[in-house]
KEKEKE-161864 format. One line per field, with one value per residue (C-alpha): residue number from 0; x, y, z; residue in one letter. Coordinates in nm, 2 decimals. Example, Ala and Ser with C-alpha at 12.3 -4.5 7.8 and 13.67 -1.06 7.14 Angstrom:
<recs>
seq = (0 / 1) .
px = (1.23 / 1.37) .
py = (-0.45 / -0.11) .
pz = (0.78 / 0.71) .
type = (A / S) .
</recs>
This chain:
<recs>
seq = (0 / 1 / 2 / 3 / 4 / 5 / 6 / 7 / 8 / 9 / 10 / 11 / 12 / 13 / 14 / 15 / 16 / 17 / 18 / 19 / 20 / 21 / 22 / 23 / 24 / 25 / 26 / 27 / 28 / 29 / 30 / 31 / 32 / 33 / 34 / 35 / 36 / 37 / 38 / 39 / 40 / 41 / 42 / 43 / 44 / 45 / 46 / 47 / 48 / 49 / 50 / 51 / 52 / 53 / 54 / 55 / 56 / 57 / 58 / 59 / 60 / 61 / 62 / 63 / 64 / 65 / 66 / 67 / 68 / 69 / 70 / 71 / 72 / 73 / 74 / 75 / 76 / 77 / 78 / 79 / 80 / 81 / 82 / 83 / 84 / 85 / 86 / 87 / 88 / 89 / 90 / 91 / 92 / 93 / 94 / 95 / 96 / 97 / 98 / 99 / 100 / 101 / 102 / 103 / 104 / 105 / 106 / 107 / 108 / 109 / 110 / 111 / 112 / 113 / 114 / 115 / 116 / 117 / 118 / 119 / 120 / 121 / 122 / 123 / 124 / 125 / 126 / 127 / 128 / 129 / 130 / 131 / 132 / 133 / 134 / 135 / 136 / 137 / 138 / 139 / 140 / 141 / 142 / 143 / 144 / 145 / 146 / 147 / 148 / 149 / 150 / 151 / 152 / 153 / 154 / 155 / 156 / 157 / 158 / 159 / 160 / 161 / 162 / 163 / 164 / 165 / 166 / 167 / 168 / 169 / 170 / 171 / 172 / 173 / 174 / 175 / 176 / 177 / 178 / 179 / 180 / 181 / 182 / 183 / 184 / 185 / 186 / 187 / 188 / 189 / 190 / 191 / 192 / 193 / 194 / 195 / 196 / 197 / 198 / 199 / 200 / 201 / 202 / 203 / 204 / 205 / 206 / 207 / 208 / 209 / 210 / 211 / 212 / 213 / 214 / 215 / 216 / 217 / 218 / 219 / 220 / 221 / 222 / 223 / 224 / 225 / 226 / 227 / 228 / 229 / 230 / 231 / 232 / 233 / 234 / 235 / 236 / 237 / 238 / 239 / 240 / 241 / 242 / 243 / 244 / 245 / 246 / 247 / 248 / 249 / 250 / 251 / 252 / 253 / 254 / 255 / 256 / 257 / 258 / 259 / 260 / 261 / 262 / 263 / 264 / 265 / 266 / 267 / 268 / 269 / 270 / 271 / 272 / 273 / 274 / 275 / 276 / 277 / 278 / 279 / 280 / 281 / 282 / 283 / 284 / 285 / 286 / 287) .
px = (-1.45 / -1.31 / -1.46 / -1.72 / -1.60 / -1.70 / -1.55 / -1.51 / -1.35 / -1.41 / -1.78 / -1.85 / -2.06 / -1.91 / -2.27 / -2.28 / -2.25 / -2.00 / -1.89 / -1.62 / -1.64 / -1.39 / -1.60 / -1.95 / -2.00 / -2.13 / -2.48 / -2.59 / -2.53 / -2.79 / -3.07 / -2.83 / -2.72 / -2.83 / -3.12 / -3.39 / -3.67 / -3.93 / -3.79 / -3.80 / -4.15 / -4.23 / -4.54 / -4.78 / -4.62 / -4.65 / -4.55 / -4.23 / -4.12 / -3.85 / -3.76 / -3.46 / -3.42 / -3.16 / -2.99 / -2.94 / -3.25 / -3.48 / -3.33 / -3.38 / -3.75 / -3.81 / -3.68 / -3.89 / -4.20 / -4.13 / -4.00 / -3.75 / -3.41 / -3.27 / -2.92 / -2.75 / -2.50 / -2.27 / -1.98 / -1.76 / -1.79 / -2.16 / -2.14 / -2.09 / -2.41 / -2.63 / -2.47 / -2.65 / -3.00 / -2.89 / -2.76 / -3.08 / -3.10 / -2.91 / -2.85 / -2.55 / -2.38 / -2.17 / -1.90 / -1.72 / -1.54 / -1.75 / -1.60 / -1.70 / -2.06 / -2.10 / -2.01 / -2.25 / -2.55 / -2.49 / -2.49 / -2.28 / -2.39 / -2.33 / -2.57 / -2.35 / -2.61 / -2.86 / -3.09 / -3.28 / -3.60 / -3.89 / -4.19 / -4.47 / -4.83 / -5.06 / -5.37 / -5.73 / -5.86 / -6.11 / -5.83 / -5.61 / -5.89 / -6.05 / -5.99 / -5.89 / -6.06 / -5.85 / -5.73 / -5.56 / -5.65 / -5.37 / -5.54 / -5.26 / -4.99 / -4.69 / -4.39 / -4.22 / -4.11 / -4.45 / -4.57 / -4.28 / -4.35 / -4.72 / -4.66 / -4.43 / -4.73 / -4.95 / -4.72 / -4.64 / -4.97 / -5.17 / -5.36 / -5.41 / -5.36 / -5.32 / -5.48 / -5.34 / -5.52 / -5.41 / -5.21 / -5.03 / -4.67 / -4.51 / -4.47 / -4.19 / -3.99 / -3.64 / -3.69 / -4.04 / -3.89 / -3.60 / -3.82 / -4.08 / -3.78 / -3.90 / -4.24 / -4.39 / -4.27 / -4.49 / -4.81 / -5.07 / -5.15 / -5.27 / -5.36 / -5.72 / -5.83 / -6.04 / -6.10 / -6.30 / -6.53 / -6.34 / -6.49 / -6.82 / -6.64 / -6.49 / -6.84 / -6.97 / -6.72 / -6.84 / -6.61 / -6.68 / -6.51 / -6.35 / -6.19 / -5.91 / -5.96 / -6.05 / -6.42 / -6.69 / -6.87 / -6.57 / -6.58 / -6.28 / -6.08 / -6.13 / -6.53 / -6.49 / -6.29 / -6.52 / -6.77 / -6.56 / -6.73 / -6.60 / -6.43 / -6.30 / -6.10 / -5.91 / -5.86 / -5.55 / -5.52 / -5.21 / -4.97 / -5.06 / -5.46 / -5.56 / -5.84 / -6.05 / -6.38 / -6.51 / -6.33 / -6.51 / -6.85 / -6.78 / -6.68 / -6.93 / -6.75 / -6.50 / -6.26 / -6.02 / -5.71 / -5.76 / -5.47 / -5.32 / -5.13 / -5.26 / -5.15 / -5.43 / -5.28 / -5.01 / -4.81 / -5.00 / -4.73 / -4.77 / -5.14 / -5.17 / -4.96 / -5.16 / -5.51 / -5.38 / -5.26 / -5.60 / -5.76 / -5.53 / -5.70 / -5.43 / -5.47 / -5.85 / -5.87 / -5.63 / -5.85 / -6.17) .
py = (0.95 / 1.16 / 1.51 / 1.57 / 1.70 / 1.79 / 1.69 / 1.90 / 1.67 / 1.30 / 1.34 / 1.45 / 1.77 / 2.04 / 2.08 / 1.72 / 1.67 / 1.37 / 1.21 / 0.94 / 0.70 / 0.47 / 0.37 / 0.25 / 0.45 / 0.77 / 0.87 / 0.93 / 0.57 / 0.44 / 0.38 / 0.13 / -0.07 / -0.42 / -0.28 / -0.31 / -0.26 / -0.35 / -0.05 / 0.18 / 0.10 / 0.25 / 0.02 / 0.15 / 0.35 / 0.70 / 1.00 / 1.04 / 0.67 / 0.55 / 0.29 / 0.16 / 0.18 / -0.07 / -0.03 / 0.25 / 0.15 / 0.15 / 0.49 / 0.64 / 0.52 / 0.64 / 0.99 / 1.00 / 0.90 / 1.22 / 1.04 / 1.24 / 1.10 / 1.14 / 1.01 / 0.78 / 0.51 / 0.40 / 0.22 / 0.51 / 0.35 / 0.44 / 0.81 / 0.91 / 0.71 / 0.85 / 1.19 / 1.38 / 1.28 / 1.34 / 1.68 / 1.87 / 1.70 / 1.83 / 1.49 / 1.34 / 1.08 / 0.82 / 0.66 / 0.35 / 0.03 / -0.28 / -0.46 / -0.15 / -0.15 / -0.51 / -0.49 / -0.20 / -0.34 / -0.73 / -0.83 / -0.78 / -0.48 / -0.62 / -0.36 / -0.10 / 0.16 / 0.20 / 0.52 / 0.58 / 0.74 / 0.93 / 0.72 / 0.91 / 0.94 / 0.67 / 0.81 / 0.72 / 0.40 / 0.63 / 0.84 / 0.55 / 0.38 / 0.69 / 0.64 / 0.25 / -0.03 / -0.31 / -0.32 / -0.60 / -0.67 / -0.85 / -1.03 / -1.09 / -1.20 / -1.21 / -1.32 / -1.00 / -1.16 / -1.25 / -0.89 / -0.75 / -0.99 / -0.92 / -0.56 / -0.61 / -0.80 / -0.52 / -0.28 / -0.50 / -0.62 / -0.31 / -0.31 / 0.02 / 0.00 / -0.23 / -0.25 / -0.44 / -0.56 / -0.46 / -0.77 / -0.78 / -0.74 / -0.40 / -0.32 / -0.09 / -0.35 / -0.37 / -0.72 / -0.61 / -0.31 / -0.49 / -0.78 / -0.56 / -0.38 / -0.05 / -0.09 / -0.05 / 0.30 / 0.36 / 0.15 / 0.34 / 0.16 / 0.21 / 0.00 / -0.08 / 0.02 / -0.26 / -0.61 / -0.78 / -0.47 / -0.29 / -0.50 / -0.31 / 0.02 / -0.14 / -0.25 / 0.09 / 0.24 / 0.02 / -0.27 / -0.63 / -0.86 / -1.15 / -1.40 / -1.61 / -1.93 / -2.30 / -2.34 / -2.57 / -2.28 / -2.12 / -2.05 / -2.08 / -1.77 / -1.77 / -1.78 / -1.49 / -1.28 / -1.33 / -1.13 / -0.92 / -0.64 / -0.31 / -0.24 / -0.56 / -0.59 / -0.91 / -1.08 / -1.27 / -1.46 / -1.60 / -1.82 / -2.14 / -2.12 / -1.88 / -1.62 / -1.63 / -1.75 / -1.40 / -1.27 / -1.54 / -1.45 / -1.10 / -1.19 / -1.12 / -1.41 / -1.69 / -1.74 / -2.02 / -2.10 / -2.45 / -2.68 / -3.00 / -3.30 / -3.32 / -2.97 / -2.78 / -2.43 / -2.18 / -1.97 / -1.65 / -1.43 / -1.66 / -1.67 / -1.30 / -1.29 / -1.53 / -1.38 / -1.01 / -1.11 / -1.27 / -0.96 / -0.73 / -0.47 / -0.52 / -0.89 / -0.85 / -0.62 / -0.80 / -1.12 / -0.95) .
pz = (0.99 / 0.71 / 0.67 / 0.41 / 0.08 / -0.26 / -0.59 / -0.89 / -1.11 / -1.22 / -1.29 / -0.94 / -0.91 / -0.67 / -0.55 / -0.41 / -0.04 / -0.08 / 0.25 / 0.24 / 0.54 / 0.70 / 1.01 / 1.04 / 1.36 / 1.22 / 1.32 / 0.97 / 0.90 / 1.14 / 0.86 / 0.70 / 1.00 / 0.95 / 0.75 / 1.01 / 0.80 / 1.05 / 1.27 / 0.96 / 0.89 / 1.24 / 1.30 / 1.04 / 0.76 / 0.92 / 0.71 / 0.88 / 0.82 / 0.61 / 0.37 / 0.16 / -0.20 / -0.32 / -0.66 / -0.90 / -1.09 / -0.78 / -0.66 / -1.01 / -1.00 / -0.64 / -0.72 / -1.04 / -0.83 / -0.63 / -0.32 / -0.12 / -0.01 / 0.35 / 0.25 / 0.00 / 0.07 / -0.23 / -0.37 / -0.54 / -0.88 / -0.89 / -0.79 / -1.16 / -1.26 / -0.98 / -0.94 / -1.20 / -1.06 / -0.69 / -0.74 / -0.68 / -0.34 / -0.04 / 0.13 / 0.24 / 0.00 / 0.19 / 0.00 / 0.13 / 0.02 / -0.05 / 0.25 / 0.48 / 0.35 / 0.40 / 0.76 / 0.79 / 0.62 / 0.68 / 0.32 / 0.01 / -0.17 / -0.52 / -0.67 / -0.50 / -0.40 / -0.14 / -0.03 / 0.28 / 0.14 / 0.34 / 0.31 / 0.14 / 0.33 / 0.20 / 0.00 / 0.07 / -0.10 / -0.31 / -0.42 / -0.52 / -0.73 / -0.87 / -1.25 / -1.22 / -1.41 / -1.29 / -0.94 / -0.71 / -0.35 / -0.15 / 0.15 / 0.43 / 0.18 / 0.42 / 0.19 / 0.06 / -0.26 / -0.36 / -0.29 / -0.50 / -0.79 / -0.80 / -0.81 / -1.11 / -1.28 / -1.19 / -1.38 / -1.66 / -1.76 / -1.71 / -1.40 / -1.24 / -0.85 / -0.55 / -0.22 / 0.07 / 0.39 / 0.73 / 0.79 / 0.43 / 0.40 / 0.35 / -0.01 / 0.08 / 0.25 / 0.08 / -0.06 / -0.19 / -0.35 / -0.50 / -0.64 / -0.80 / -0.98 / -0.82 / -0.98 / -0.60 / -0.64 / -0.96 / -0.92 / -0.72 / -0.37 / -0.03 / 0.26 / 0.34 / 0.69 / 0.76 / 0.58 / 0.50 / 0.57 / 0.32 / 0.04 / 0.09 / 0.00 / -0.32 / -0.43 / -0.35 / -0.58 / -0.85 / -0.85 / -0.93 / -0.68 / -0.84 / -0.60 / -0.74 / -0.56 / -0.56 / -0.51 / -0.62 / -0.76 / -0.93 / -1.29 / -1.54 / -1.60 / -1.99 / -1.90 / -1.68 / -1.92 / -2.20 / -2.03 / -1.79 / -1.59 / -1.66 / -1.30 / -1.15 / -0.82 / -0.82 / -0.49 / -0.40 / -0.08 / 0.16 / 0.02 / 0.22 / 0.28 / -0.02 / 0.06 / 0.38 / 0.38 / 0.48 / 0.16 / -0.05 / 0.10 / -0.03 / -0.37 / -0.65 / -0.86 / -0.77 / -1.06 / -1.11 / -1.34 / -1.52 / -1.43 / -1.57 / -1.45 / -1.12 / -1.01 / -0.82 / -0.80 / -0.88 / -0.64 / -0.56 / -0.77 / -1.07 / -1.05 / -1.04 / -1.35 / -1.54 / -1.45 / -1.51 / -1.85 / -1.94 / -1.83 / -1.98 / -2.21 / -2.48 / -2.50 / -2.50 / -2.77 / -2.99 / -2.95 / -3.06) .
type = (M / L / P / A / F / A / F / G / T / H / G / K / S / P / D / M / H / V / V / P / I / D / S / I / D / D / D / G / L / R / D / Y / A / R / L / T / D / V / V / L / R / R / L / S / E / P / A / D / G / L / Y / I / A / E / S / T / K / V / I / E / R / A / L / A / A / G / H / Q / P / R / S / V / L / L / Q / E / K / F / L / A / E / L / G / P / I / L / Q / P / Y / D / V / P / I / Y / L / G / S / P / E / L / L / E / S / L / T / G / F / S / M / H / R / G / A / L / A / S / M / H / R / P / P / L / R / S / V / A / E / T / V / K / D / A / R / R / I / V / V / L / E / D / I / V / D / H / T / N / V / G / A / I / F / R / S / V / A / G / L / G / A / D / A / V / L / I / T / P / R / C / A / D / P / L / Y / R / R / S / V / R / V / S / M / G / T / V / L / Q / V / P / W / T / R / L / P / D / W / P / E / G / A / A / V / L / K / D / L / G / F / H / L / A / A / L / A / L / D / D / D / A / I / D / L / D / E / F / V / A / S / A / P / E / R / I / A / L / L / L / G / T / E / G / D / G / L / S / S / A / A / L / K / Q / A / D / T / T / V / T / I / P / M / M / H / G / V / D / S / L / N / V / A / S / A / S / A / V / A / L / Y / A / L / S / P / R / R / R / S / S / T / R) .
</recs>
């Protein structure tokens, strides 16, 4: 292990705590060892938990969202790009060769940058949806890629917040953050303490619960959009079985996306994008 030092040339600020590494045995690197996100989560996202932000873009979005880094791990060529935004934070910036970083993390860091971030405390449901008009509820979706893709659709298509059920995959898991392009760090979200009991809380807050599901009593998405309520909570279910029967009983309306060529449904992330686009305030105003 080489001693920590600071650079005054080549774009490296003398205020940054830069630590070149030639070994993966330093205690400060444990957050990155084989990237055990399940351990980092520490069971239920407590205030002192951690998550991993991957790539310069995601790290920038995490810092812009006010999240605090614990350390950063970089290939040296990325230091000039991230240096200016890292300068205000008194945290170690570990620099290593691509080969060394791969042996530490267990994968090829072709994006060149990781940051161990302190996980912010979750807000209450009422606070998260206080000013929202369109929200998405994820019931027990376990695929982190789907969770990240849904957050990206929420951010891009104008929904206001996401609520996840107790058994839903962690939005701050490394893959979810990466697939979302960091939008999980922008979109307000929190975890519902109970489900489906939490549906009653949403109704009390004035939300119309619209379940996206195949059902004999479902109405087409276009029909629902034509007279959409002011505040909508769009319910999305698991990848295999869809929404639970308990969730469907709580729904005010069941909505389906019309399909063709014998296909009965879309992947949940794709379905979320279609439904959110149809409900997008910009699209609805342009079609009037």
